[in-house]
Backbone as CSV, one residue per row, in Angstrom:
resi,resn,N_x,N_y,N_z,CA_x,CA_y,CA_z,C_x,C_y,C_z
1,MET,-10.651,97.237,170.725,-11.063,96.780,172.058,-12.595,96.782,172.153
2,GLU,-13.122,95.684,172.686,-14.577,95.562,172.790,-15.126,96.519,173.847
3,LYS,-16.227,97.174,173.518,-16.832,98.105,174.471,-17.482,97.331,175.617
4,SER,-17.519,97.949,176.791,-18.219,97.345,177.935,-19.720,97.318,177.641
5,LYS,-20.363,96.272,178.111,-21.814,96.160,177.934,-22.521,96.775,179.137
6,VAL,-23.473,97.651,178.862,-24.348,98.199,179.910,-25.781,97.849,179.526
7,TYR,-26.429,97.077,180.384,-27.821,96.698,180.131,-28.735,97.760,180.727
8,PHE,-29.874,97.953,180.078,-30.790,99.027,180.486,-32.236,98.562,180.403
9,THR,-33.006,98.902,181.418,-34.456,98.759,181.362,-35.098,100.025,181.902
10,LYS,-36.154,100.445,181.213,-36.888,101.629,181.680,-37.773,101.290,182.872
11,GLU,-38.082,99.997,182.990,-39.022,99.543,184.023,-38.314,99.434,185.376
12,ILE,-38.870,100.069,186.384,-38.267,99.997,187.723,-39.213,99.212,188.630
13,THR,-39.031,97.898,188.631,-39.841,97.010,189.470,-38.927,95.943,190.056
14,ALA,-39.422,95.222,191.039,-38.657,94.113,191.619,-38.335,93.068,190.552
15,ASP,-39.286,92.803,189.656,-39.075,91.810,188.593,-38.011,92.263,187.595
16,SER,-38.063,93.559,187.231,-37.084,94.048,186.249,-35.680,94.083,186.848
17,LEU,-35.592,94.286,188.147,-34.293,94.280,188.830,-33.683,92.870,188.781
18,ILE,-34.506,91.866,189.015,-34.036,90.473,188.919,-33.649,90.159,187.474
19,LYS,-34.456,90.622,186.538,-34.204,90.355,185.114,-32.866,90.952,184.670
20,ILE,-32.583,92.176,185.076,-31.341,92.819,184.632,-30.132,92.195,185.323
21,TYR,-30.284,91.754,186.564,-29.210,91.011,187.250,-28.885,89.743,186.457
22,GLU,-29.921,89.023,186.037,-29.713,87.766,185.310,-29.059,87.998,183.941
23,LYS,-29.317,89.159,183.327,-28.716,89.487,182.033,-27.196,89.588,182.120
24,LEU,-26.668,89.902,183.297,-25.219,90.059,183.448,-24.483,88.734,183.281
25,GLY,-25.194,87.624,183.482,-24.626,86.312,183.181,-23.607,85.798,184.181
26,VAL,-23.524,86.425,185.332,-22.622,85.954,186.396,-23.485,85.647,187.610
27,LYS,-23.440,84.410,188.076,-24.271,84.024,189.211,-23.496,84.295,190.504
28,LEU,-24.083,85.086,191.373,-23.447,85.354,192.670,-23.818,84.226,193.637
29,THR,-22.797,83.533,194.147,-23.030,82.391,195.048,-22.170,82.525,196.299
30,GLY,-22.424,81.646,197.251,-21.695,81.708,198.515,-22.260,82.815,199.381
31,LYS,-21.392,83.463,200.136,-21.837,84.563,201.000,-21.839,85.853,200.179
32,VAL,-23.056,86.332,199.859,-23.219,87.468,198.954,-23.422,88.756,199.751
33,GLY,-22.539,89.714,199.566,-22.713,91.032,200.178,-23.393,91.970,199.193
34,VAL,-24.488,92.578,199.617,-25.197,93.531,198.754,-24.947,94.930,199.322
35,LYS,-24.107,95.699,198.637,-23.751,97.040,199.128,-24.806,98.048,198.675
36,VAL,-25.579,98.481,199.648,-26.655,99.457,199.426,-26.506,100.555,200.466
37,SER,-26.856,101.780,200.107,-26.930,102.831,201.121,-28.226,102.677,201.908
38,THR,-28.103,102.581,203.218,-29.302,102.457,204.060,-30.047,103.786,204.182
39,GLY,-29.421,104.899,203.780,-30.088,106.199,203.810,-30.104,106.819,205.193
40,GLU,-29.746,108.072,205.263,-29.756,108.779,206.544,-31.194,108.928,207.049
41,LYS,-31.346,108.985,208.361,-32.669,109.231,208.942,-33.198,110.566,208.411
42,GLY,-34.383,110.549,207.848,-34.950,111.764,207.262,-34.830,111.810,205.747
43,ALA,-33.939,110.988,205.185,-33.819,110.916,203.714,-35.002,110.138,203.155
44,LYS,-35.260,110.299,201.865,-36.407,109.600,201.278,-36.084,108.855,199.996
45,GLY,-34.925,109.079,199.423,-34.629,108.521,198.106,-34.003,107.139,198.101
46,TYR,-33.554,106.646,199.270,-32.866,105.352,199.339,-33.723,104.242,198.703
47,LEU,-33.068,103.191,198.257,-33.768,102.092,197.584,-34.667,101.348,198.573
48,LYS,-35.910,101.165,198.177,-36.923,100.651,199.109,-37.000,99.123,199.122
49,ALA,-37.473,98.609,200.263,-37.530,97.162,200.503,-38.336,96.424,199.446
50,ASP,-39.470,96.987,199.027,-40.321,96.268,198.077,-39.668,96.164,196.703
51,LEU,-38.749,97.082,196.390,-38.051,97.051,195.106,-36.872,96.069,195.129
52,ILE,-36.027,96.169,196.141,-34.789,95.373,196.133,-34.886,94.076,196.922
53,GLY,-35.880,93.970,197.815,-36.009,92.791,198.671,-36.041,91.468,197.922
54,PRO,-36.873,91.335,196.881,-36.942,90.053,196.165,-35.607,89.597,195.569
55,LEU,-34.822,90.529,194.988,-33.514,90.155,194.437,-32.550,89.757,195.559
56,VAL,-32.527,90.538,196.632,-31.614,90.231,197.743,-31.952,88.865,198.346
57,LYS,-33.248,88.577,198.475,-33.661,87.268,199.015,-33.293,86.143,198.057
58,LYS,-33.446,86.386,196.768,-33.087,85.379,195.753,-31.600,85.006,195.859
59,LEU,-30.784,85.992,196.180,-29.341,85.773,196.309,-28.950,85.297,197.707
60,ASN,-29.934,85.247,198.607,-29.663,84.989,200.027,-28.580,85.961,200.514
61,GLY,-28.720,87.210,200.081,-27.691,88.213,200.339,-27.810,88.877,201.697
62,THR,-26.693,89.459,202.117,-26.623,90.272,203.334,-26.401,91.720,202.921
63,ILE,-27.201,92.631,203.477,-26.975,94.062,203.228,-25.700,94.465,203.970
64,ILE,-24.742,95.028,203.237,-23.485,95.444,203.873,-23.349,96.961,203.782
65,GLU,-22.924,97.550,204.883,-22.766,99.000,205.009,-21.624,99.302,205.961
66,CYS,-21.206,100.560,206.012,-20.259,101.032,207.022,-20.783,102.329,207.617
67,ASN,-20.279,102.654,208.786,-20.722,103.864,209.477,-20.238,105.129,208.762
68,THR,-20.957,106.223,208.993,-20.635,107.487,208.337,-19.536,108.239,209.075
69,ALA,-18.810,109.065,208.336,-17.781,109.913,208.951,-18.406,111.162,209.558
70,TYR,-19.535,111.597,208.972,-20.172,112.819,209.465,-21.065,112.494,210.659
71,PRO,-21.313,113.461,211.537,-22.213,113.229,212.672,-23.637,113.014,212.157
72,GLY,-24.344,112.104,212.748,-25.712,111.814,212.317,-26.218,110.570,213.005
73,GLU,-27.215,109.949,212.401,-27.836,108.770,213.013,-27.193,107.464,212.554
74,ARG,-26.125,107.561,211.731,-25.511,106.317,211.249,-23.997,106.301,211.464
75,ASN,-23.509,107.075,212.435,-22.063,107.104,212.636,-21.590,106.128,213.707
76,ASN,-22.518,105.319,214.228,-22.141,104.193,215.099,-23.089,103.040,214.785
77,ALA,-22.621,101.825,215.035,-23.348,100.639,214.562,-24.736,100.495,215.192
78,GLU,-24.850,100.818,216.459,-26.137,100.638,217.149,-27.224,101.522,216.519
79,ASP,-26.916,102.800,216.353,-27.884,103.719,215.748,-28.110,103.399,214.271
80,HIS,-27.024,103.020,213.604,-27.104,102.706,212.174,-28.084,101.547,211.935
81,LEU,-28.000,100.528,212.762,-28.902,99.376,212.619,-30.358,99.766,212.859
82,LYS,-30.565,100.713,213.764,-31.947,101.194,214.013,-32.503,101.873,212.766
83,VAL,-31.684,102.717,212.113,-32.114,103.388,210.887,-32.381,102.359,209.788
84,ALA,-31.492,101.362,209.685,-31.677,100.307,208.676,-32.994,99.579,208.897
85,GLU,-33.330,99.369,210.157,-34.600,98.708,210.481,-35.785,99.614,210.124
86,GLU,-35.685,100.889,210.509,-36.756,101.851,210.201,-36.980,101.971,208.693
87,HIS,-35.908,101.819,207.911,-36.003,101.946,206.461,-36.335,100.619,205.772
88,GLY,-36.587,99.599,206.566,-37.126,98.354,206.024,-36.122,97.305,205.597
89,PHE,-34.826,97.573,205.753,-33.823,96.632,205.251,-33.795,95.324,206.048
90,THR,-34.036,95.395,207.340,-33.987,94.172,208.155,-35.209,93.288,207.929
91,SER,-36.187,93.783,207.177,-37.395,92.986,206.920,-37.146,91.876,205.892
92,PHE,-36.056,91.996,205.115,-35.816,90.986,204.081,-34.393,90.429,204.081
93,ALA,-33.520,90.945,204.931,-32.132,90.461,204.933,-31.451,90.781,206.254
94,LYS,-30.342,90.093,206.505,-29.466,90.489,207.600,-28.761,91.763,207.167
95,VAL,-28.471,92.624,208.124,-27.717,93.851,207.839,-26.407,93.788,208.621
96,ASP,-25.299,93.915,207.905,-23.972,93.850,208.505,-23.321,95.223,208.394
97,ILE,-23.163,95.892,209.549,-22.384,97.135,209.577,-20.926,96.691,209.698
98,MET,-20.225,96.720,208.570,-18.955,95.994,208.472,-17.855,96.517,209.395
99,ASP,-17.934,97.798,209.781,-16.895,98.337,210.667,-17.370,98.426,212.117
100,ALA,-18.412,97.674,212.451,-18.914,97.689,213.838,-17.836,97.234,214.816
101,ASP,-17.027,96.264,214.410,-15.994,95.712,215.303,-14.591,95.862,214.750
102,GLY,-14.386,96.869,213.931,-13.022,97.091,213.449,-12.944,97.302,211.951
103,GLU,-11.720,97.351,211.461,-11.451,97.697,210.070,-10.094,97.144,209.701
104,TYR,-9.765,97.186,208.420,-8.411,96.819,207.987,-8.083,97.562,206.696
105,LYS,-6.811,97.576,206.360,-6.352,98.319,205.193,-6.153,97.376,204.009
106,ILE,-6.536,97.844,202.834,-6.237,97.123,201.601,-5.386,98.044,200.729
107,PRO,-4.568,97.471,199.843,-3.629,98.317,199.086,-4.306,99.196,198.045
108,VAL,-3.780,100.397,197.883,-4.089,101.241,196.723,-2.812,101.261,195.893
109,THR,-2.844,100.602,194.744,-1.627,100.464,193.944,-1.585,101.431,192.770
110,LYS,-2.734,102.086,192.488,-2.782,103.013,191.357,-3.314,104.346,191.860
111,GLY,-2.688,105.424,191.414,-3.183,106.739,191.820,-2.121,107.548,192.532
112,LYS,-2.546,108.710,193.045,-1.558,109.648,193.592,-1.959,110.268,194.919
113,HIS,-3.115,109.896,195.466,-3.586,110.537,196.696,-3.604,109.595,197.899
114,LEU,-4.112,108.395,197.715,-4.276,107.449,198.824,-3.156,106.415,198.820
115,LYS,-2.651,106.108,200.011,-1.638,105.054,200.141,-2.303,103.696,200.345
116,TYR,-3.532,103.716,200.828,-4.291,102.496,201.126,-5.753,102.879,201.224
117,ASP,-6.614,101.872,201.376,-8.041,102.102,201.605,-8.377,101.367,202.902
118,ILE,-9.225,101.957,203.712,-9.584,101.328,204.993,-11.038,100.876,204.905
119,VAL,-11.251,99.568,205.042,-12.577,98.989,204.843,-13.066,98.319,206.125
120,GLY,-14.379,98.080,206.182,-14.969,97.430,207.351,-14.436,96.014,207.539
121,LYS,-14.271,95.611,208.785,-13.605,94.361,209.149,-14.198,93.120,208.484
122,THR,-15.521,93.096,208.280,-16.147,91.872,207.783,-16.219,91.792,206.254
123,LEU,-15.665,92.783,205.547,-15.691,92.719,204.082,-15.047,91.422,203.584
124,LYS,-14.003,90.986,204.299,-13.272,89.787,203.872,-14.098,88.506,203.957
125,ASP,-15.218,88.555,204.676,-16.050,87.354,204.844,-16.912,87.039,203.630
126,TYR,-16.993,87.960,202.679,-17.925,87.798,201.555,-17.237,87.205,200.337
127,ASP,-17.967,86.337,199.636,-17.443,85.643,198.451,-17.638,86.456,197.177
128,CYS,-18.498,87.455,197.244,-18.805,88.262,196.065,-19.603,89.478,196.536
129,MET,-19.812,90.426,195.631,-20.556,91.627,196.007,-21.468,92.070,194.873
130,LEU,-22.669,92.460,195.252,-23.550,93.188,194.341,-23.508,94.642,194.778
131,ASN,-22.916,95.477,193.927,-22.853,96.918,194.184,-24.160,97.491,193.629
132,LEU,-25.126,97.662,194.533,-26.485,98.079,194.148,-26.663,99.540,194.560
133,ALA,-26.503,100.424,193.604,-26.472,101.859,193.899,-27.784,102.536,193.526
134,HIS,-28.038,103.640,194.207,-29.132,104.536,193.822,-28.499,105.740,193.140
135,GLY,-28.870,105.994,191.895,-28.312,107.131,191.162,-28.989,108.434,191.562
136,LYS,-28.169,109.380,192.023,-28.707,110.679,192.469,-27.562,111.686,192.518
137,GLY,-27.879,112.907,192.893,-26.840,113.910,193.072,-26.111,113.712,194.389
138,HIS,-25.095,114.529,194.615,-24.355,114.465,195.872,-23.682,115.804,196.118
139,ALA,-23.824,116.305,197.338,-23.326,117.652,197.651,-21.814,117.775,197.473
140,MET,-21.076,116.710,197.770,-19.614,116.788,197.696,-19.042,116.155,196.431
141,GLY,-19.665,115.062,195.982,-19.137,114.353,194.824,-19.803,114.723,193.508
142,GLY,-20.851,115.555,193.555,-21.590,115.902,192.343,-22.701,114.912,192.042
143,PHE,-22.334,113.638,192.025,-23.346,112.605,191.888,-22.844,111.342,192.593
144,GLY,-23.766,110.446,192.873,-23.396,109.177,193.491,-24.035,108.038,192.736
145,ALA,-23.214,107.035,192.376,-23.721,105.801,191.780,-22.759,104.685,192.193
146,ASN,-22.330,103.833,191.253,-21.534,102.671,191.647,-20.142,103.014,192.179
147,LEU,-19.462,103.988,191.572,-18.105,104.300,192.030,-18.115,104.859,193.450
148,LYS,-19.046,105.736,193.730,-19.144,106.266,195.093,-19.543,105.159,196.077
149,ASN,-20.463,104.302,195.668,-20.944,103.221,196.534,-19.819,102.246,196.888
150,GLN,-18.823,102.141,196.010,-17.710,101.214,196.237,-16.532,101.875,196.941
151,SER,-16.501,103.193,196.963,-15.384,103.893,197.601,-15.786,104.365,198.992
152,ILE,-16.504,105.470,199.054,-17.008,105.984,200.332,-17.890,104.927,201.007
153,GLY,-18.691,104.221,200.214,-19.659,103.272,200.773,-19.052,102.065,201.455
154,VAL,-17.959,101.529,200.888,-17.321,100.327,201.444,-16.302,100.696,202.517
155,ALA,-15.830,101.933,202.504,-14.837,102.370,203.493,-15.448,102.446,204.890
156,SER,-14.629,102.109,205.880,-15.032,102.263,207.279,-15.183,103.744,207.612
157,ARG,-15.623,104.022,208.818,-15.777,105.433,209.226,-14.450,106.193,209.063
158,ASN,-13.368,105.590,209.560,-12.047,106.229,209.427,-11.598,106.240,207.964
159,GLY,-11.973,105.198,207.232,-11.645,105.143,205.808,-12.333,106.239,205.025
160,LYS,-13.574,106.531,205.392,-14.296,107.643,204.754,-13.573,108.962,205.011
161,ALA,-13.104,109.148,206.247,-12.360,110.375,206.583,-11.085,110.473,205.747
162,TYR,-10.436,109.329,205.543,-9.189,109.285,204.766,-9.443,109.655,203.305
163,ILE,-10.546,109.157,202.732,-10.885,109.491,201.339,-11.303,110.962,201.241
164,HIS,-12.171,111.398,202.162,-12.665,112.781,202.117,-11.535,113.796,202.249
165,SER,-10.476,113.424,202.978,-9.355,114.350,203.168,-8.250,114.121,202.139
166,CYS,-8.530,113.292,201.155,-7.552,112.988,200.084,-6.255,112.427,200.666
167,GLY,-6.399,111.589,201.690,-5.245,110.908,202.264,-4.507,111.678,203.341
168,GLN,-5.120,112.741,203.876,-4.415,113.567,204.868,-4.684,113.165,206.317
169,THR,-5.860,112.585,206.579,-6.168,112.174,207.956,-7.179,111.032,207.952
170,GLU,-7.079,110.190,208.985,-8.069,109.120,209.183,-9.071,109.501,210.274
171,ASP,-8.980,110.710,210.768,-9.813,111.151,211.895,-11.095,111.819,211.384
172,PRO,-12.263,111.205,211.656,-13.519,111.795,211.187,-13.777,113.203,211.729
173,ASP,-13.194,113.535,212.889,-13.391,114.877,213.441,-12.524,115.914,212.726
174,GLU,-11.439,115.454,212.133,-10.495,116.370,211.479,-10.744,116.531,209.985
175,CYS,-11.349,115.502,209.374,-11.335,115.443,207.904,-12.096,116.589,207.242
176,TRP,-13.056,117.180,207.956,-13.858,118.239,207.341,-13.154,119.590,207.356
177,SER,-12.048,119.699,208.091,-11.380,121.001,208.194,-10.054,121.059,207.434
178,VAL,-9.647,119.960,206.787,-8.397,120.009,206.023,-8.656,120.644,204.654
179,ASP,-7.617,121.228,204.084,-7.732,121.841,202.751,-7.417,120.811,201.682
180,TYR,-8.204,120.820,200.619,-7.923,119.944,199.488,-8.553,120.545,198.234
181,GLU,-8.068,120.135,197.095,-8.658,120.535,195.813,-9.822,119.595,195.515
182,GLN,-10.917,120.136,194.996,-12.100,119.313,194.706,-11.763,118.135,193.785
183,LYS,-10.953,118.392,192.774,-10.598,117.322,191.830,-9.843,116.199,192.541
184,ASP,-9.051,116.558,193.542,-8.303,115.539,194.292,-9.256,114.625,195.069
185,PHE,-10.346,115.183,195.585,-11.341,114.362,196.288,-12.014,113.390,195.318
186,ILE,-12.398,113.894,194.147,-13.016,113.045,193.128,-12.063,111.897,192.763
187,GLU,-10.783,112.228,192.603,-9.786,111.210,192.257,-9.565,110.231,193.404
188,SER,-9.627,110.714,194.631,-9.469,109.829,195.797,-10.596,108.803,195.857
189,MET,-11.820,109.232,195.528,-12.931,108.274,195.484,-12.668,107.190,194.445
190,ALA,-12.198,107.601,193.274,-11.914,106.628,192.212,-10.821,105.647,192.639
191,GLU,-9.792,106.160,193.311,-8.700,105.297,193.770,-9.199,104.250,194.770
192,ALA,-10.080,104.667,195.674,-10.623,103.736,196.663,-11.523,102.681,196.002
193,ALA,-12.335,103.113,195.038,-13.200,102.172,194.310,-12.359,101.148,193.561
194,CYS,-11.261,101.610,192.983,-10.349,100.738,192.253,-9.677,99.740,193.198
195,ALA,-9.318,100.198,194.391,-8.676,99.320,195.380,-9.595,98.160,195.760
196,VAL,-10.887,98.452,195.939,-11.847,97.401,196.291,-11.989,96.408,195.132
197,ALA,-12.070,96.928,193.904,-12.185,96.058,192.729,-10.955,95.151,192.607
198,ASP,-9.764,95.728,192.796,-8.528,94.941,192.713,-8.487,93.876,193.806
199,TYR,-8.899,94.249,194.998,-8.898,93.335,196.153,-9.803,92.127,195.894
200,PHE,-10.979,92.381,195.358,-11.901,91.284,195.037,-11.370,90.453,193.868
201,ASN,-10.855,91.135,192.866,-10.362,90.450,191.672,-9.216,89.498,191.989
202,GLU,-8.322,89.937,192.870,-7.169,89.100,193.243,-7.606,87.792,193.889
203,GLN,-8.780,87.808,194.520,-9.286,86.595,195.180,-10.347,85.874,194.321
204,ASN,-10.429,86.295,193.048,-11.438,85.727,192.132,-12.850,85.840,192.681
205,LYS,-13.122,86.969,193.336,-14.463,87.240,193.864,-15.134,88.266,192.945
206,PRO,-16.260,87.908,192.328,-16.892,88.837,191.390,-17.625,89.992,192.071
207,ILE,-17.695,91.118,191.363,-18.551,92.249,191.752,-19.432,92.583,190.552
208,LEU,-20.729,92.684,190.785,-21.674,93.116,189.752,-22.183,94.505,190.105
209,TYR,-22.489,95.300,189.084,-22.843,96.705,189.286,-24.227,97.001,188.730
210,ILE,-25.114,97.476,189.590,-26.460,97.884,189.178,-26.742,99.263,189.774
211,THR,-27.286,100.156,188.970,-27.722,101.468,189.463,-29.198,101.662,189.136
212,VAL,-29.972,101.952,190.168,-31.393,102.264,190.002,-31.518,103.780,189.914
213,MET,-32.060,104.244,188.783,-32.118,105.691,188.536,-33.549,106.183,188.759
214,ASN,-33.937,106.228,190.033,-35.276,106.714,190.392,-35.149,107.752,191.498
215,ALA,-36.229,108.492,191.751,-36.220,109.524,192.799,-34.922,110.327,192.734
216,ILE,-34.654,110.889,191.554,-33.354,111.542,191.314,-33.364,112.963,191.876
217,SER,-32.795,113.079,193.056,-32.660,114.363,193.739,-31.246,114.889,193.522
218,VAL,-31.044,116.189,193.671,-29.673,116.717,193.622,-28.919,116.370,194.904
219,ASP,-29.648,115.919,195.913,-29.049,115.562,197.200,-28.890,114.057,197.310
220,CYS,-27.909,113.654,198.095,-27.643,112.233,198.320,-28.599,111.659,199.379
221,ASP,-28.685,110.325,199.399,-29.486,109.641,200.426,-28.847,109.765,201.812
222,CYS,-27.617,110.318,201.852,-26.970,110.546,203.150,-27.401,111.888,203.751
223,ASP,-28.242,112.625,203.031,-28.692,113.951,203.482,-30.037,113.802,204.199
224,SER,-30.067,114.159,205.476,-31.306,114.011,206.263,-32.384,114.996,205.825
225,HIS,-32.004,116.001,205.040,-32.979,116.959,204.488,-32.996,116.863,202.959
226,GLN,-32.910,115.638,202.470,-32.849,115.396,201.029,-34.027,116.039,200.307
227,GLY,-33.697,116.777,199.243,-34.736,117.444,198.463,-35.525,116.468,197.600
228,ASP,-36.641,116.933,197.077,-37.473,116.107,196.209,-36.767,115.846,194.877
229,PRO,-37.210,114.808,194.147,-36.636,114.545,192.828,-36.760,115.765,191.917
230,VAL,-35.733,115.977,191.090,-35.745,117.127,190.173,-36.028,116.709,188.732
231,MET,-36.029,115.396,188.487,-36.325,114.924,187.134,-36.979,113.548,187.193
232,GLN,-37.524,113.135,186.069,-38.260,111.873,186.010,-37.317,110.678,186.199
233,ASP,-37.888,109.553,186.611,-37.113,108.318,186.722,-36.590,107.919,185.348
234,LEU,-35.372,107.359,185.331,-34.749,106.984,184.062,-34.773,105.484,183.802
235,GLY,-34.744,104.677,184.870,-34.726,103.224,184.701,-33.633,102.584,185.539
236,ILE,-33.177,101.417,185.094,-32.126,100.664,185.789,-31.044,100.311,184.776
237,ILE,-29.788,100.454,185.173,-28.652,100.035,184.344,-27.799,99.038,185.119
238,ALA,-27.155,98.116,184.379,-26.338,97.079,185.023,-25.154,96.739,184.127
239,SER,-24.021,96.457,184.755,-22.807,96.160,183.988,-21.823,95.395,184.862
240,LEU,-20.824,94.794,184.209,-19.683,94.235,184.935,-18.600,95.304,185.097
241,ASP,-18.851,96.490,184.538,-17.870,97.585,184.513,-18.464,98.804,185.231
242,PRO,-17.908,99.157,186.389,-18.480,100.277,187.149,-18.288,101.630,186.483
243,VAL,-17.210,101.778,185.729,-16.951,103.045,185.040,-17.995,103.249,183.939
244,ALA,-18.223,102.193,183.162,-19.229,102.262,182.095,-20.616,102.528,182.669
245,ASN,-20.928,101.885,183.792,-22.262,102.059,184.379,-22.464,103.490,184.874
246,ASP,-21.445,104.048,185.549,-21.537,105.444,186.003,-21.603,106.400,184.814
247,GLN,-20.823,106.102,183.755,-20.833,106.959,182.569,-22.200,106.944,181.902
248,ALA,-22.830,105.762,181.861,-24.164,105.650,181.266,-25.179,106.489,182.047
249,PHE,-25.068,106.486,183.371,-25.966,107.293,184.201,-25.797,108.776,183.877
250,ILE,-24.546,109.220,183.832,-24.261,110.623,183.508,-24.790,110.976,182.112
251,ASP,-24.525,110.105,181.151,-24.956,110.378,179.774,-26.478,110.465,179.680
252,MET,-27.182,109.643,180.457,-28.649,109.684,180.435,-29.184,110.979,181.040
253,ILE,-28.500,111.476,182.046,-28.900,112.778,182.613,-28.707,113.869,181.555
254,TRP,-27.535,113.852,180.910,-27.202,114.904,179.942,-28.125,114.871,178.726
255,SER,-28.538,113.672,178.309,-29.351,113.563,177.097,-30.858,113.591,177.391
256,SER,-31.229,113.669,178.658,-32.646,113.675,179.024,-33.361,114.909,178.467
257,GLN,-34.618,114.711,178.106,-35.456,115.834,177.646,-36.196,116.494,178.811
258,ASP,-36.024,115.934,180.007,-36.689,116.478,181.194,-36.044,117.810,181.566
259,PRO,-36.835,118.897,181.676,-36.248,120.205,182.018,-35.446,120.178,183.313
260,GLY,-35.824,119.284,184.237,-35.122,119.214,185.521,-33.699,118.707,185.428
261,HIS,-33.330,118.177,184.254,-31.968,117.640,184.133,-30.924,118.737,184.252
262,THR,-31.308,119.974,183.986,-30.345,121.079,184.114,-29.897,121.253,185.569
263,LYS,-30.805,120.975,186.506,-30.431,121.067,187.939,-29.423,119.982,188.298
264,MET,-29.636,118.773,187.758,-28.678,117.693,188.012,-27.332,117.998,187.364
265,MET,-27.350,118.489,186.136,-26.094,118.808,185.446,-25.313,119.873,186.223
266,ALA,-26.034,120.874,186.716,-25.381,121.939,187.479,-24.750,121.390,188.753
267,ARG,-25.472,120.501,189.443,-24.941,119.906,190.680,-23.693,119.079,190.385
268,VAL,-23.749,118.262,189.347,-22.610,117.400,189.003,-21.391,118.243,188.640
269,ASP,-21.576,119.231,187.769,-20.432,119.995,187.276,-19.883,120.982,188.305
270,ARG,-20.733,121.446,189.210,-20.240,122.327,190.279,-19.157,121.622,191.093
271,GLN,-19.305,120.308,191.243,-18.359,119.522,192.044,-17.356,118.748,191.179
272,GLU,-17.292,119.074,189.909,-16.387,118.382,188.979,-16.634,116.874,188.978
273,GLY,-17.913,116.489,189.139,-18.271,115.087,189.315,-17.949,114.192,188.129
274,ARG,-18.030,114.752,186.909,-17.798,113.919,185.725,-16.346,113.459,185.607
275,HIS,-15.467,114.096,186.346,-14.045,113.718,186.308,-13.824,112.296,186.831
276,ILE,-14.734,111.791,187.655,-14.498,110.482,188.295,-14.404,109.356,187.276
277,THR,-15.208,109.416,186.213,-15.173,108.303,185.256,-13.899,108.333,184.413
278,GLU,-13.484,109.515,183.993,-12.266,109.579,183.179,-11.041,109.207,184.011
279,TYR,-11.028,109.622,185.282,-9.882,109.283,186.133,-9.880,107.792,186.466
280,ALA,-11.060,107.236,186.778,-11.158,105.799,187.064,-10.722,104.989,185.842
281,GLU,-11.071,105.480,184.645,-10.634,104.805,183.411,-9.113,104.828,183.303
282,SER,-8.504,105.947,183.676,-7.035,106.058,183.597,-6.345,105.099,184.573
283,LEU,-7.057,104.706,185.640,-6.521,103.745,186.608,-6.714,102.297,186.153
284,GLY,-7.458,102.122,185.060,-7.710,100.768,184.566,-8.912,100.091,185.198
285,LEU,-9.769,100.866,185.857,-10.925,100.273,186.533,-12.034,99.883,185.558
286,GLY,-12.069,100.530,184.405,-13.119,100.248,183.438,-13.019,101.225,182.282
287,SER,-14.074,101.273,181.493,-14.052,102.079,180.274,-15.243,103.029,180.226
288,THR,-15.003,104.231,179.728,-16.108,105.167,179.505,-16.809,104.885,178.177
289,GLU,-16.234,103.991,177.382,-16.852,103.573,176.118,-17.706,102.334,176.381
290,TYR,-18.958,102.389,176.007,-19.845,101.256,176.319,-20.903,101.089,175.245
291,GLU,-21.489,99.905,175.236,-22.618,99.596,174.376,-23.843,99.478,175.252
292,LEU,-24.862,100.299,175.010,-26.089,100.257,175.810,-27.056,99.246,175.184
293,ILE,-27.447,98.264,175.972,-28.300,97.183,175.482,-29.649,97.254,176.190
294,ASN,-30.681,97.638,175.461,-32.023,97.758,176.024,-32.637,96.362,176.135
295,ILE,-33.049,95.961,177.319,-33.587,94.607,177.508,-35.118,94.600,177.558
296,ASP,-35.757,95.747,177.375,-37.221,95.807,177.422,-37.840,95.130,176.190
């Protein structure tokens, strides 16, 4: 079986982002949804307008997001749009909070925790998606990149509660108090990411995966008190396979010579974060075996 291709550039610039997108060889056309985390108010690591703006404009893309399950400045559409504006996203694209006016369920056909995935109402309006992730740590998932961006990120507010509770509740007020095994949460994220991939695939709608590995903090961009980066920037990776792309990010952290990588490894393993790629592979979402192609 042929290994998945993961393209890599050490250069983190607007030009290199366009270059690595073009290397994937799939042109995103029609109504393009660009799934990016807008970043919680007070966070600093989210992907910045000057870096991603030129690619998003080239695609005539719309920034797509959903509201958060946790209390904060992005748990309703009105406040969320204000944060998106403050963080510069509205300066180069339209921003669509997909669950502003509702949500719908898509099937989860593989896995053991979720019966369905709940996504923002306007997801169906898009002809394709660029899953543009920021690689960093995460307090609950260990790390966040393409798989998290496609699961928790694409899910509506209630959908996020459903994933966080491993399928026990859709209520954002209840989801933080239910009991679950950490591994079950990691697997629930993979199941939701797989559901989105299957949903797009069934309609012949492509998804491309890019992760920018800069400002690597142990905290997620959803943390309003996000800590400073703990290790040097690694570059940008891109693939048609989200499992391979996430695995490449993890492997680069593990093989880094930067002393700060031990903090990232500790954060990832404390939350059993590496389990997501092997479980997603078992669902058929992609492969942990990949060929890294340096485009520099």
